[in-house]
C-alpha positions in Angstrom: 109.7 98.4 107.6 108.2 98.2 111.1 111.5 99.2 112.5 111.5 102.3 110.3 107.9 103.3 111.1 107.3 102.3 114.7 107.4 105.1 117.2 107.9 107.7 114.4 105.8 110.7 113.3 104.8 109.9 109.6 103.2 112.3 107.3 101.2 111.4 104.1 100.1 114.1 101.7 97.2 113.2 99.4 96.0 110.9 102.2 92.5 110.6 100.8 93.5 109.4 97.4 93.8 105.7 96.3 97.6 105.5 96.9 97.7 107.9 99.9 94.9 106.1 101.7 96.6 102.7 101.3 99.8 104.3 102.6 97.8 105.4 105.6 96.4 101.9 106.2 99.8 100.1 106.0 101.5 102.8 108.0 98.9 102.8 110.8 99.3 99.1 111.2 103.0 99.5 111.9 102.5 101.4 115.2 103.8 104.9 114.5 103.7 107.5 117.1 101.5 109.7 115.0 100.2 109.6 111.3 99.5 112.9 109.9 97.0 112.5 107.1 97.3 115.7 105.0 94.5 116.1 102.3 92.7 119.1 100.8 89.5 117.1 100.2 87.6 116.9 103.5 85.3 114.3 102.1 88.2 111.9 101.1 89.9 112.6 104.4 86.8 111.8 106.4 86.5 108.4 104.6 90.0 107.2 105.4 89.8 108.5 109.0 86.5 106.6 109.6 87.9 103.4 108.1 91.0 103.6 110.4 88.7 104.3 113.3 86.6 101.2 112.4 89.6 99.0 112.3 91.0 100.1 115.6 93.8 102.1 114.1 92.4 105.6 114.5 94.1 106.5 117.7 97.4 107.1 115.9 95.9 109.1 112.9 95.5 112.9 112.8 93.5 114.2 109.9 94.7 117.5 108.6 92.8 119.5 106.0 95.5 121.4 104.0 96.5 122.2 100.5 100.2 121.4 99.6 100.4 124.8 97.9 99.7 126.5 101.2 103.2 127.2 102.4 102.1 128.7 105.8 99.8 125.8 106.6 102.5 123.2 105.7 105.2 125.1 107.6 103.1 125.3 110.7 102.0 121.6 110.5 105.5 120.4 110.2 106.8 122.9 112.9 104.2 121.5 115.3 104.4 117.8 114.7 107.9 117.4 113.2 107.5 114.4 111.0 110.5 112.2 110.5 109.2 110.5 107.4 107.0 112.1 104.7 105.3 110.4 101.8 104.2 112.9 99.2 101.3 111.4 97.2 99.3 114.5 96.6 99.2 115.2 92.8 97.2 115.8 89.7 97.6 112.5 87.7 95.0 112.3 85.0 96.9 112.6 81.9 94.3 113.7 79.4 92.8 116.2 81.9 96.1 117.7 82.7 96.9 118.2 78.9 93.9 120.6 78.9 94.8 122.4 82.3 98.6 122.5 82.3 98.8 125.4 84.7 97.0 123.4 87.5 99.3 120.4 86.8 102.3 122.7 87.1 101.1 124.3 90.3 100.1 121.1 92.2 102.8 118.6 91.0 105.8 121.0 90.8 105.1 123.9 93.2 103.3 121.7 95.6 106.2 119.2 95.7 108.6 122.1 96.2 106.6 123.5 99.1 106.4 120.2 101.0 110.0 119.3 100.3 111.3 122.7 101.4 109.6 122.5 104.8 110.6 118.7 105.1 114.2 119.9 105.0 113.6 123.0 107.2 112.0 121.0 110.0 114.6 118.1 109.9 112.6 115.2 108.4 114.9 112.1 107.9 113.2 110.9 104.7 111.0 112.5 102.0 109.5 110.1 99.3 107.8 111.4 96.2 105.3 109.2 94.6 106.2 109.7 91.0 105.2 108.0 87.7 106.8 106.1 84.9 105.4 108.9 82.6 108.3 111.1 84.0 110.6 109.0 81.8 111.3 111.1 78.7 107.9 112.6 79.2 105.5 113.1 76.4 102.6 114.5 78.4 102.1 117.5 80.7 101.4 115.3 83.6 104.6 113.4 83.0 106.7 116.5 82.5 105.5 118.1 85.7 106.3 114.9 87.6 109.8 114.9 86.0 110.2 118.6 87.2 109.2 117.5 90.7 111.9 114.9 90.6 114.6 117.3 89.4 113.7 119.6 92.2 114.3 116.8 94.7 117.7 116.0 93.1 118.5 119.7 93.4 117.5 119.8 97.1 119.4 116.6 97.8 122.6 117.9 96.3 122.4 121.4 97.8 123.2 120.2 101.3 122.5 122.1 104.5 120.0 119.6 105.7 119.7 116.0 106.8 116.7 114.9 104.8 117.1 112.1 102.3 115.0 112.8 99.3 113.8 110.0 97.0 111.3 109.4 94.3 109.4 106.2 93.4 108.0 105.8 90.0 104.7 103.9 89.6 103.5 102.2 86.5 99.8 101.1 86.2 98.3 100.4 89.6 95.2 98.2 89.4 92.1 100.0 90.6 93.8 103.3 91.5 92.1 106.6 90.7 92.3 107.1 86.9 93.3 103.5 86.3 91.9 101.9 83.1 90.3 98.9 85.0 87.4 100.8 86.6 86.8 102.3 83.1 86.7 98.9 81.6 84.3 97.6 84.3 82.0 100.5 83.7 82.1 100.0 80.0 81.3 96.3 80.4 78.4 97.0 82.8 76.8 99.2 80.1 77.2 96.5 77.5 80.4 97.7 75.9 82.3 98.4 73.8 85.6 98.2 75.7 87.9 100.9 74.3 91.7 100.6 74.3 94.4 103.1 73.4 95.8 100.9 70.7 95.2 97.1 69.9 98.9 96.4 70.2 99.4 98.1 73.7 100.7 96.0 76.5 100.0 97.0 80.1 101.6 95.6 83.2 99.8 96.0 86.5 100.4 95.7 90.2 97.8 96.1 92.9 97.5 99.2 95.2 98.7 97.2 98.3 101.6 95.8 96.3 102.6 99.2 95.1 102.5 100.8 98.5 104.4 98.0 100.1 107.2 98.5 97.6 107.2 102.3 98.4 107.7 101.5 102.1 110.5 99.2 101.3 112.3 101.8 99.3 113.0 103.9 102.3 
């Protein structure tokens, strides 16, 4: 993984999120030439920038406030910095909330992925990795369906040719402690004296930690 990252310009979208910020931590430790941290929330971006500064890794990190739906901004960013590896973690991921706001799920997860992927190919990135979800498998939710559409777009771009970018998608299951994970909900319910609510008494969940999940993403490239 170090051989892949070291000396390269690496971009992470959704850099302030639970997965995106861990990607930034692990990538920054592998001595990239530059780490482009792309995030629309300036507060979340500030926190990961400060953390990297405090751990002595801030010199390689460049915080960029940008929305993945802003085609002009993404185009200019990639034209200026020419990232060779792009990890696309920016997404709306809360299943129940996206059921009530499908338009926003479609815009961010589908059109946002299309925008970033298109300019990755245009500016000659070697690798583009989409952080997807197991809910994209025979999707039964709006969020899952939009993530599946995002995957299909990447498959289309990969087969269209005319570029050197290798497009990939990695599907996550339940990541312990990530934004929207059930564990913080359980902890909050227990702190207030219960009850602890579950989707169904017979449900089985399998978890991995955020660092484990991100390490697997890096290995997939």
